[in-house]
VEXDREN-2710 file (C-alpha; in Angstrom, 1 decimal):
% VEXDREN-2710
k/r/px/py/pz
1/UNK/153.5/78.2/199.4
2/UNK/154.9/77.2/195.9
3/UNK/158.4/76.0/195.8
4/UNK/160.5/77.5/193.0
5/UNK/160.6/74.9/190.2
6/UNK/163.8/76.3/188.6
7/UNK/166.1/76.5/191.6
8/UNK/168.7/79.3/191.7
9/UNK/171.1/77.1/193.6
10/UNK/171.7/73.5/194.7
11/UNK/172.9/72.3/198.0
12/UNK/173.6/69.0/199.9
13/UNK/173.1/68.8/203.6
14/UNK/172.9/66.2/206.3
15/UNK/169.6/67.6/207.6
16/UNK/166.3/65.9/206.8
17/UNK/164.1/66.7/203.8
18/UNK/161.6/69.5/204.5
19/UNK/158.1/68.3/204.7
20/UNK/154.7/70.0/204.6
21/UNK/156.2/73.1/203.0
22/UNK/152.7/74.1/201.9
23/UNK/151.9/74.8/205.5
24/UNK/154.8/77.3/206.0
25/UNK/155.1/80.9/205.1
26/UNK/158.7/81.7/204.1
27/UNK/158.3/85.4/204.9
28/UNK/157.2/84.7/208.4
29/UNK/159.8/82.1/209.0
30/UNK/162.6/84.2/207.6
31/UNK/161.6/87.3/209.6
32/UNK/161.2/85.3/212.8
33/UNK/164.7/83.8/212.4
34/UNK/166.4/87.1/211.5
35/UNK/164.7/89.0/214.3
36/UNK/165.8/86.3/216.8
37/UNK/169.3/86.3/215.4
38/UNK/169.4/90.1/215.7
39/UNK/168.3/89.9/219.3
40/UNK/170.9/87.3/220.1
41/UNK/173.6/89.4/218.4
42/UNK/172.5/92.5/220.4
43/UNK/172.7/90.4/223.6
44/UNK/176.4/89.6/222.8
45/UNK/175.7/86.0/223.9
46/UNK/177.7/83.8/221.5
47/UNK/175.8/80.7/222.5
48/UNK/172.5/82.3/221.6
49/UNK/173.9/83.4/218.3
50/UNK/175.2/80.0/217.3
51/UNK/171.9/78.3/218.3
52/UNK/170.6/79.8/215.1
53/UNK/172.8/77.6/213.0
54/UNK/172.7/74.0/211.9
55/UNK/175.5/71.9/213.4
56/UNK/177.2/71.9/210.0
57/UNK/176.3/75.5/209.2
58/UNK/178.6/78.1/207.7
59/UNK/179.2/81.8/208.4
60/UNK/181.0/83.6/205.7
61/UNK/182.2/87.1/206.5
62/UNK/183.8/89.5/204.1
63/UNK/185.3/92.5/205.8
64/UNK/182.3/93.1/208.1
65/UNK/183.5/91.5/211.3
66/UNK/187.2/91.4/210.5
67/UNK/189.3/93.0/207.8
68/UNK/189.7/89.7/206.1
69/UNK/187.7/87.0/204.3
70/UNK/186.6/84.3/206.7
71/UNK/184.5/81.1/206.4
72/UNK/183.6/79.4/209.6
73/UNK/182.2/75.9/209.3
74/UNK/180.4/74.3/212.3
75/UNK/179.2/75.8/215.5
76/UNK/182.5/75.4/217.4
77/UNK/184.3/77.3/214.6
78/UNK/181.7/80.1/214.6
79/UNK/181.9/80.4/218.4
80/UNK/185.7/80.6/218.3
81/UNK/185.5/83.4/215.6
82/UNK/183.0/85.4/217.5
83/UNK/184.8/85.1/220.8
84/UNK/188.1/86.3/219.4
85/UNK/188.5/89.9/220.5
86/UNK/184.9/90.0/221.7
87/UNK/183.9/90.4/218.1
88/UNK/180.2/91.0/218.5
89/UNK/180.8/93.8/221.0
90/UNK/183.7/95.4/219.2
91/UNK/182.1/95.3/215.8
92/UNK/178.8/96.7/216.9
93/UNK/176.9/94.3/214.5
94/UNK/173.3/95.3/214.6
95/UNK/170.1/96.5/212.8
96/UNK/169.2/93.4/210.8
97/UNK/166.5/94.1/208.2
98/UNK/165.1/91.8/205.5
99/UNK/165.8/93.1/202.0
100/UNK/163.4/91.6/199.5
101/UNK/161.0/88.7/199.6
102/UNK/162.1/85.4/201.2
103/UNK/161.9/82.5/198.8
104/UNK/161.2/78.8/199.5
105/UNK/163.7/77.3/197.0
106/UNK/164.1/73.7/196.0
107/UNK/167.9/73.5/196.5
108/UNK/168.3/70.2/194.7
109/UNK/166.5/66.9/194.2
110/UNK/166.6/66.1/197.9
111/UNK/166.5/69.4/199.9
112/UNK/164.7/72.7/200.3
113/UNK/165.6/75.9/202.0
114/UNK/164.4/79.5/202.6
115/UNK/166.7/82.2/201.3
116/UNK/166.7/86.0/201.5
117/UNK/168.9/89.1/201.5
118/UNK/169.1/91.4/204.5
119/UNK/170.9/94.6/205.5
120/UNK/172.8/95.4/208.6
121/UNK/175.2/97.8/210.2
122/UNK/178.4/97.8/212.3
123/UNK/180.1/100.6/214.0
124/UNK/182.0/101.5/210.9
125/UNK/180.2/99.8/208.0
126/UNK/176.9/99.3/206.3
127/UNK/176.6/95.8/204.9
128/UNK/174.5/93.3/203.0
129/UNK/173.9/89.8/203.9
130/UNK/172.2/86.6/202.6
131/UNK/171.0/83.5/204.5
132/UNK/169.8/80.0/203.7
133/UNK/167.6/78.3/206.3
134/UNK/166.9/74.6/206.5
135/UNK/164.9/72.6/209.0
136/UNK/167.0/71.0/211.8
137/UNK/166.3/67.2/211.9
138/UNK/166.8/67.2/215.7
139/UNK/164.2/69.7/216.7
140/UNK/162.3/70.8/213.5
141/UNK/163.5/74.4/213.9
142/UNK/164.6/76.5/210.9
143/UNK/168.3/77.3/211.2
144/UNK/171.1/78.6/209.0
145/UNK/172.8/76.4/206.6
146/UNK/174.7/79.4/205.4
147/UNK/175.0/83.0/206.6
148/UNK/176.8/85.7/204.7
149/UNK/177.8/89.1/206.0
150/UNK/179.7/91.5/203.8
151/UNK/180.7/95.2/204.1
152/UNK/179.3/97.4/201.3
153/UNK/180.5/100.8/202.4
154/UNK/182.4/102.6/205.2
155/UNK/180.4/105.2/207.2
156/UNK/181.7/108.6/206.3
157/UNK/183.4/107.4/203.1
158/UNK/180.4/106.6/200.9
159/UNK/180.6/106.6/197.1
160/UNK/179.6/109.9/195.5
161/UNK/176.6/108.6/193.4
162/UNK/173.0/109.5/192.8
163/UNK/172.1/112.6/194.8
164/UNK/175.7/113.1/195.9
165/UNK/177.2/112.8/192.5
166/UNK/179.7/115.5/191.5
167/UNK/178.4/118.5/189.6
168/UNK/181.0/118.4/186.9
169/UNK/181.4/122.2/186.9
170/UNK/182.0/125.2/189.2
171/UNK/179.4/127.8/188.3
172/UNK/180.3/131.5/188.8
173/UNK/183.3/133.7/188.0
174/UNK/186.7/132.0/187.8
175/UNK/189.4/134.0/185.9
176/UNK/191.9/131.1/186.2
177/UNK/189.3/128.5/185.1
178/UNK/190.7/125.4/183.5
179/UNK/188.8/123.2/181.1
180/UNK/187.6/119.8/182.2
181/UNK/190.1/118.2/179.7
182/UNK/193.1/120.2/181.0
183/UNK/192.2/119.2/184.6
184/UNK/191.7/115.6/183.6
185/UNK/195.0/115.4/181.7
186/UNK/196.9/116.9/184.6
187/UNK/195.4/114.4/187.0
188/UNK/196.1/111.5/184.6
189/UNK/199.8/112.6/184.5
190/UNK/199.9/113.0/188.3
191/UNK/201.3/116.5/187.9
192/UNK/200.1/117.7/191.3
193/UNK/199.7/114.6/193.3
194/UNK/200.9/111.0/193.9
195/UNK/198.6/107.9/194.0
196/UNK/198.0/105.9/197.1
197/UNK/197.9/102.8/194.9
198/UNK/199.9/101.7/191.9
199/UNK/198.2/98.9/190.0
200/UNK/200.3/96.8/187.6
201/UNK/198.2/95.6/184.6
202/UNK/195.4/97.2/182.7
203/UNK/193.3/94.1/182.0
204/UNK/189.9/93.5/183.7
205/UNK/191.6/93.1/187.1
206/UNK/193.4/96.4/187.0
207/UNK/190.7/98.5/185.5
208/UNK/187.9/97.1/187.7
209/UNK/190.0/97.8/190.9
210/UNK/191.0/101.3/189.7
211/UNK/187.3/102.1/189.1
212/UNK/186.3/100.9/192.6
213/UNK/189.1/102.7/194.3
214/UNK/188.3/105.9/192.4
215/UNK/184.7/105.7/193.6
216/UNK/185.8/105.3/197.2
217/UNK/188.1/108.4/196.9
218/UNK/191.4/106.6/196.6
219/UNK/193.7/107.8/193.9
220/UNK/195.2/105.0/191.8
221/UNK/197.5/104.7/188.8
222/UNK/197.4/101.7/186.5
223/UNK/200.6/100.8/184.7
224/UNK/200.6/98.6/181.7
225/UNK/203.4/97.5/179.4
226/UNK/201.3/97.4/176.2
227/UNK/200.7/100.4/173.9
228/UNK/196.9/100.4/174.3
229/UNK/194.5/99.5/176.9
230/UNK/193.0/96.1/176.0
231/UNK/196.2/94.9/174.2
232/UNK/196.4/92.0/176.7
233/UNK/193.4/90.6/174.8
234/UNK/194.1/92.0/171.3
235/UNK/197.4/90.3/171.2
236/UNK/196.0/86.8/172.0
237/UNK/195.2/84.3/169.3
238/UNK/193.0/85.7/166.5
239/UNK/189.8/83.6/167.1
240/UNK/189.7/83.9/170.9
241/UNK/186.1/84.4/172.2
242/UNK/185.1/84.5/175.8
243/UNK/183.6/81.2/177.0
244/UNK/181.6/82.9/179.8
245/UNK/178.3/84.4/178.8
246/UNK/177.7/88.2/178.8
247/UNK/175.5/88.2/181.9
248/UNK/178.4/87.1/184.0
249/UNK/180.9/89.5/182.4
250/UNK/179.9/93.0/183.3
251/UNK/182.5/95.3/184.8
252/UNK/181.7/97.4/187.9
253/UNK/179.4/100.4/187.4
254/UNK/178.9/99.9/183.6
255/UNK/177.1/96.9/182.2
256/UNK/177.3/95.8/178.6
257/UNK/174.4/97.2/176.5
258/UNK/171.4/94.8/175.9
259/UNK/172.4/94.1/172.3
260/UNK/175.9/92.9/173.3
261/UNK/176.6/89.3/172.0
262/UNK/176.4/86.4/174.5
263/UNK/180.0/85.5/173.9
264/UNK/182.4/88.4/173.4
265/UNK/185.2/88.3/170.8
266/UNK/188.5/89.3/172.3
267/UNK/189.0/92.4/170.1
268/UNK/185.5/93.7/170.9
269/UNK/186.3/93.2/174.6
270/UNK/189.6/95.0/174.2
271/UNK/187.9/98.1/172.7
272/UNK/185.3/98.0/175.6
273/UNK/188.1/98.1/178.1
274/UNK/189.6/101.2/176.4
275/UNK/186.2/102.9/176.5
276/UNK/185.6/101.8/180.1
277/UNK/188.9/103.4/181.2
278/UNK/188.0/106.7/179.6
279/UNK/184.4/106.7/180.8
280/UNK/185.5/105.9/184.4
281/UNK/188.3/108.6/184.3
282/UNK/190.9/106.0/185.2
283/UNK/194.6/107.0/185.3
284/UNK/196.4/104.6/183.0
285/UNK/200.0/104.8/181.8
286/UNK/200.5/102.5/178.8
287/UNK/203.9/101.6/177.3
288/UNK/205.1/101.7/180.9
289/UNK/207.0/99.2/183.1
290/UNK/208.3/99.0/186.7
291/UNK/212.1/99.4/186.6
292/UNK/212.5/99.1/190.4
293/UNK/210.4/98.8/193.5
294/UNK/211.4/98.8/197.1
295/UNK/209.3/99.0/200.3
296/UNK/210.0/100.8/203.6
297/UNK/208.4/99.0/206.5
298/UNK/208.8/102.0/208.8
299/UNK/206.9/104.4/206.7
300/UNK/204.6/101.8/204.9
301/UNK/205.6/103.3/201.6
302/UNK/206.9/102.0/198.3
303/UNK/209.5/103.7/196.1
304/UNK/208.5/102.7/192.6
305/UNK/210.5/103.8/189.5
306/UNK/208.4/103.7/186.3
307/UNK/209.9/103.7/182.8
308/UNK/207.7/105.3/180.2
309/UNK/208.2/105.0/176.5
310/UNK/208.9/108.5/175.1
311/UNK/208.5/110.2/178.5
312/UNK/210.6/110.9/181.5
313/UNK/211.0/108.3/184.1
314/UNK/208.9/108.8/187.2
315/UNK/209.5/107.9/190.9
316/UNK/206.3/107.4/193.0
317/UNK/205.7/106.6/196.6
318/UNK/202.4/104.7/196.9
319/UNK/201.1/103.0/200.1
320/UNK/200.1/99.9/198.1
321/UNK/201.1/98.1/194.9
322/UNK/198.6/95.7/193.4
323/UNK/199.6/92.9/191.0
324/UNK/196.8/92.8/188.4
325/UNK/198.5/90.8/185.7
326/UNK/196.1/87.9/186.0
327/UNK/195.8/85.2/188.6
328/UNK/198.4/83.1/186.7
329/UNK/202.1/83.7/186.5
330/UNK/204.7/83.2/183.9
331/UNK/204.1/80.7/181.0
332/UNK/204.8/77.1/182.1
333/UNK/207.2/75.9/179.4
334/UNK/208.4/72.3/179.9
335/UNK/211.9/71.3/179.2
336/UNK/212.0/69.3/176.0
337/UNK/215.0/67.2/175.0
338/UNK/216.0/68.0/171.4
339/UNK/214.2/71.3/171.1
340/UNK/217.4/72.9/169.9
341/UNK/217.5/70.4/167.0
342/UNK/213.8/70.8/165.9
343/UNK/213.7/72.7/162.6
344/UNK/210.0/73.7/163.0
345/UNK/208.3/76.4/165.1
346/UNK/207.8/76.1/168.9
347/UNK/205.8/78.5/171.0
348/UNK/203.7/78.7/174.2
349/UNK/200.0/79.2/173.7
350/UNK/200.3/82.8/175.0
351/UNK/202.4/83.6/171.9
352/UNK/200.1/81.9/169.3
353/UNK/198.2/84.2/167.0
354/UNK/196.9/82.2/164.0
355/UNK/197.0/78.8/162.4
356/UNK/196.8/80.4/159.0
357/UNK/200.6/80.4/158.7
358/UNK/200.6/76.5/158.7
359/UNK/198.0/75.7/156.1
360/UNK/198.8/72.3/154.6
361/UNK/201.4/71.6/157.4
362/UNK/201.5/69.5/160.5
363/UNK/200.7/71.0/163.9
364/UNK/200.9/69.5/167.4
365/UNK/199.2/71.2/170.3
366/UNK/200.3/70.0/173.7
367/UNK/197.7/70.6/176.4
368/UNK/193.9/69.9/176.5
369/UNK/192.3/72.7/178.3
370/UNK/190.6/75.8/176.9
371/UNK/193.6/77.3/175.0
372/UNK/194.7/74.0/173.7
373/UNK/191.4/73.1/172.3
374/UNK/190.8/76.6/170.8
375/UNK/194.2/76.6/169.1
376/UNK/193.8/73.0/167.8
377/UNK/190.4/74.1/166.3
378/UNK/192.1/77.1/164.8
379/UNK/194.8/75.0/163.1
380/UNK/192.1/72.6/161.7
381/UNK/189.9/75.4/160.4
382/UNK/193.0/77.1/158.8
383/UNK/193.9/73.9/156.9
384/UNK/196.6/72.3/159.0
385/UNK/196.9/68.6/159.9
386/UNK/196.6/68.9/163.7
387/UNK/197.1/66.5/166.7
388/UNK/196.2/67.5/170.2
389/UNK/198.1/65.9/173.0
390/UNK/196.2/65.1/176.2
391/UNK/198.7/64.0/178.8
392/UNK/196.2/63.4/181.7
393/UNK/192.5/64.1/182.1
394/UNK/190.2/67.1/181.3
395/UNK/186.8/68.1/182.4
396/UNK/184.6/68.9/179.4
397/UNK/181.2/70.6/179.3
398/UNK/179.4/72.2/176.3
399/UNK/179.3/76.0/176.2
400/UNK/175.6/76.0/175.3
401/UNK/174.3/73.5/177.8
402/UNK/177.0/73.6/180.5
403/UNK/177.1/77.4/180.9
404/UNK/173.3/77.6/180.9
405/UNK/172.9/75.0/183.7
406/UNK/175.9/76.3/185.7
407/UNK/174.8/79.9/185.8
408/UNK/171.0/79.2/185.9
409/UNK/169.1/81.5/188.1
410/UNK/172.1/83.8/188.6
411/UNK/173.6/84.9/185.3
412/UNK/171.1/84.6/182.5
413/UNK/168.6/86.7/180.4
414/UNK/166.0/88.1/182.8
415/UNK/168.0/86.9/185.8
416/UNK/168.4/88.9/189.0
417/UNK/170.3/92.2/189.1
418/UNK/174.0/91.5/188.8
419/UNK/174.8/92.8/192.3
420/UNK/172.2/90.4/193.7
421/UNK/173.6/87.5/191.7
422/UNK/177.1/88.3/192.8
423/UNK/176.2/88.2/196.5
424/UNK/174.2/85.0/196.0
425/UNK/177.1/83.3/194.2
426/UNK/179.8/84.5/196.6
427/UNK/177.8/83.9/199.8
428/UNK/178.3/80.2/199.2
429/UNK/181.3/78.9/201.0
430/UNK/183.8/77.5/198.6
431/UNK/184.1/74.2/200.4
432/UNK/180.3/73.9/200.2
433/UNK/180.4/74.4/196.4
434/UNK/181.9/70.9/196.1
435/UNK/178.7/69.5/197.4
436/UNK/176.5/72.1/195.6
437/UNK/178.0/71.5/192.2
438/UNK/178.1/67.7/192.3
439/UNK/174.4/67.8/191.4
440/UNK/175.0/70.5/188.8
441/UNK/177.8/68.5/187.2
442/UNK/175.6/65.4/187.0
443/UNK/172.9/67.5/185.3
444/UNK/175.4/69.0/182.8
445/UNK/176.8/65.5/182.1
446/UNK/173.3/64.2/181.3
447/UNK/172.7/67.1/178.9
448/UNK/176.1/66.5/177.3
449/UNK/175.9/62.6/177.4
450/UNK/176.3/62.2/173.6
451/UNK/179.3/64.6/173.5
452/UNK/181.0/62.8/176.4
453/UNK/180.3/59.4/175.0
454/UNK/181.8/60.4/171.7
455/UNK/184.9/61.8/173.4
456/UNK/185.3/58.6/175.5
457/UNK/185.0/56.5/172.4
458/UNK/187.7/58.6/170.7
459/UNK/190.0/57.8/173.6
460/UNK/189.7/61.1/175.4
461/UNK/190.1/60.9/179.2
462/UNK/187.4/62.7/181.2
463/UNK/188.1/64.4/184.5
464/UNK/185.3/65.2/187.0
465/UNK/187.1/67.5/189.4
466/UNK/187.4/67.4/193.2
467/UNK/184.5/65.6/194.6
468/UNK/183.1/65.2/191.1
469/UNK/182.1/68.8/191.3
470/UNK/183.2/69.8/187.8
471/UNK/184.4/73.1/186.5
472/UNK/183.9/75.4/189.5
473/UNK/186.1/73.4/191.9
474/UNK/188.8/72.8/189.3
475/UNK/188.9/76.6/188.7
476/UNK/189.0/77.4/192.4
477/UNK/191.6/74.8/193.3
478/UNK/193.8/74.6/190.2
479/UNK/192.8/77.6/188.0
480/UNK/192.4/75.2/185.1
481/UNK/192.0/71.6/184.0
482/UNK/188.8/72.0/181.9
483/UNK/187.5/72.8/178.5
484/UNK/184.2/74.6/177.8
485/UNK/183.4/73.1/174.4
486/UNK/182.8/75.5/171.5
487/UNK/183.4/73.0/168.7
488/UNK/186.7/71.3/169.2
489/UNK/185.2/68.2/170.9
490/UNK/183.1/67.3/167.8
491/UNK/186.3/67.7/165.7
492/UNK/188.1/65.2/168.0
493/UNK/185.2/62.8/167.9
494/UNK/185.1/62.9/164.1
495/UNK/188.9/62.4/163.9
496/UNK/189.4/65.8/162.3
497/UNK/191.6/66.8/165.2
498/UNK/193.8/63.8/165.9
499/UNK/194.2/62.8/169.6
500/UNK/197.3/61.5/171.4
501/UNK/196.3/60.5/174.9
502/UNK/198.2/59.7/178.1
503/UNK/201.8/60.1/176.9
504/UNK/204.4/62.7/177.7
505/UNK/206.9/63.9/175.1
506/UNK/210.2/62.1/175.3
507/UNK/212.1/64.2/172.8
508/UNK/212.0/66.1/169.6
509/UNK/213.9/65.3/166.4
510/UNK/214.5/67.7/163.5
511/UNK/211.1/67.0/162.1
512/UNK/209.0/65.2/164.7
513/UNK/207.8/64.7/168.3
514/UNK/208.6/61.4/169.9
515/UNK/206.5/60.2/172.8
516/UNK/207.3/58.1/175.9
517/UNK/205.7/55.0/174.3
518/UNK/208.0/55.3/171.3
519/UNK/205.4/56.6/168.8
520/UNK/206.5/59.5/166.6
521/UNK/204.4/62.2/165.0
522/UNK/205.8/64.6/162.3
523/UNK/205.4/68.3/163.0
524/UNK/206.1/71.7/161.5
525/UNK/205.0/73.5/164.6
526/UNK/204.4/72.7/168.2
527/UNK/202.3/74.8/170.5
528/UNK/202.7/74.3/174.2
529/UNK/199.3/74.9/175.8
530/UNK/200.8/73.9/179.1
531/UNK/199.4/76.5/181.4
532/UNK/201.1/79.0/183.7
533/UNK/203.2/79.0/186.8
534/UNK/202.0/80.5/190.1
535/UNK/201.3/84.2/189.9
536/UNK/204.1/84.8/192.4
537/UNK/206.6/84.2/189.6
538/UNK/205.3/87.3/187.7
539/UNK/205.4/89.3/190.9
540/UNK/209.0/88.4/191.6
541/UNK/209.9/89.2/188.0
542/UNK/208.4/92.7/188.2
543/UNK/209.0/93.6/191.9
544/UNK/212.1/91.6/192.7
545/UNK/212.9/90.6/196.2
546/UNK/209.9/92.4/197.7
547/UNK/207.6/89.9/196.1
548/UNK/209.6/87.0/197.7
549/UNK/207.7/87.9/200.9
550/UNK/204.3/86.9/199.5
551/UNK/202.9/83.5/199.6
552/UNK/201.6/81.5/196.6
553/UNK/198.5/82.8/195.0
554/UNK/195.2/80.9/194.4
555/UNK/193.9/77.6/195.8
556/UNK/191.9/77.2/199.0
557/UNK/193.2/77.5/202.6
558/UNK/191.8/75.4/205.5
559/UNK/188.7/77.5/205.8
560/UNK/188.0/77.4/202.1
561/UNK/189.1/81.0/201.3
562/UNK/191.4/81.8/198.4
563/UNK/195.1/82.3/199.1
564/UNK/196.8/85.6/198.8
565/UNK/194.4/87.2/196.3
566/UNK/191.6/89.8/196.3
567/UNK/191.1/91.2/199.8
568/UNK/193.4/88.6/201.4
569/UNK/196.7/89.6/202.8
570/UNK/199.6/88.3/200.7
571/UNK/202.4/88.1/203.3
572/UNK/203.7/91.6/202.3
573/UNK/202.0/94.5/204.0
574/UNK/202.0/96.8/201.0
575/UNK/201.2/94.2/198.3
576/UNK/197.9/92.9/197.0
577/UNK/196.9/90.7/194.1
578/UNK/193.8/91.0/191.9
579/UNK/192.9/88.5/189.3
580/UNK/190.4/86.1/187.9
581/UNK/187.7/86.1/185.2
582/UNK/185.4/89.0/184.7
583/UNK/182.7/87.6/187.1
584/UNK/185.1/87.2/190.0
585/UNK/187.0/90.5/189.3
586/UNK/183.7/92.5/189.3
587/UNK/182.8/91.3/192.8
588/UNK/186.2/91.2/194.4
589/UNK/187.5/94.5/193.1
590/UNK/185.1/96.3/195.3
591/UNK/186.1/94.2/198.4
592/UNK/189.8/95.0/197.8
593/UNK/189.0/98.6/197.2
594/UNK/187.0/98.7/200.5
595/UNK/189.9/97.1/202.4
596/UNK/192.5/99.5/200.9
597/UNK/190.2/102.5/201.7
598/UNK/189.9/101.2/205.3
599/UNK/193.7/101.1/205.6
600/UNK/194.2/104.5/204.0
601/UNK/191.6/106.1/206.2
602/UNK/193.0/104.5/209.4
603/UNK/190.1/102.2/210.0
604/UNK/192.2/99.1/209.5
605/UNK/195.9/98.3/210.2
606/UNK/198.5/97.8/207.4
607/UNK/199.9/94.4/208.0
608/UNK/201.4/91.4/206.2
609/UNK/199.2/88.6/207.5
END
């Protein structure tokens, strides 16, 4: 059997290299393992189940065996999880069936595994799974390095699609018939009903979640402070273009057309969001803000007062509020001595629009991640004399080579269906990604070696991320710390963007920035690309004391699951958080919609933790 020469994924394991793969049939081995696992699950014998895993194997479960995201690493942890509440018996996990053709895949330069999708059921759900099998060094048997189980729909609450889609019209006589538009406008204004969910923020997070909730039959209202849907992108700096490729950026249910550019300009994306909201019949109130929000623990209901520009204030009583203003919080603006004396212009990167106002003048950009580099390049191209300040280290990969290698086999032209790619990507335990991406990061660095050598020679400090695993682990643990190069690195190498490395700002004078080492650089404008605070800061700003109950958002817990975001509990029983890039939002919006539907339908309890 041929081993795939362009692996979809990479992995590091302690088990021995697979030998004599030409004498094996992946389809037979995969079916044999899955059938045996299914028999063990049906027997409810936990020891039999865990015998199907490597000693360092993982089981990642998203809402199928518990109403949470869980990652269990090692046989003892898997056993503990399954024994809690007699989970196998109570869940009714059963009916494992292969879905697709098993593949023998060269995982990285050292190891090989068999991987395949499968379908399953529980008492209340239909789900989809994915496994990766490696040969156990101790006995030669094929066992799971990773097993993923995820709920895809609740029985009795399936999405109305395909043969069950709505008709769109009631044929026959109806003397009080209303037009589709009149009915839609009334629903959008909530004239006859209240939503179960109020979503704050109409960016990708809010729109994707509202779409998924709508398809599960949960009424949701999206509230946004801007005048138009998409303004959260329109109002960013003029030359902003997504650094992620189009194949990873589709929204739920509606993919970009095949002629869409690989990298999407921010204004084009904003218009797409507006069209998406209309096409998906989403209820969005723009120019609206939350004036007050309180929660009643006895009734599990909020009282939310919404101020609307030019319209009457509304009071709603949803079961859930979702913060969808992004996974970051308020702008992180450092305290700078002398800022009150500085005669120039100072702003955070979130407020920057164009460098064109500073043609022929001196600009300093503090911060060396995506926004900092983009803004520095903008200043240079608009004719300013610009210096970028790198205070610590930054991971850098080229957009062309890095993105191609990072997403290879998943998100690329002629890649697998997006729904398959999403499960393959998210079936990988996050702690395991550190090992997986170490090899990927090495390959990207080799492809970018001239770029990295040039940056190093220019005095730029390179970061490699946790475990030298590059961009992905930096994103999961910090939400930043990297730059996907679209041109600024070459400008730094060539000295067209000046670099100040390793020094904090000591103070500002009327006309300059003075650093801790005593050096001084004249400036007409200073842009602080210094990142953002934890998302909880924005939640507290909008929701007040109710948000004080939630924990910090983002970063990994002990199991390697993200804290207080997506379908994770936040510490407040009626509050969830949705955020992340388009790729993550697309996958996780459905998981949060499923969890909320389960709670609204009485399948799952409403609780804080």
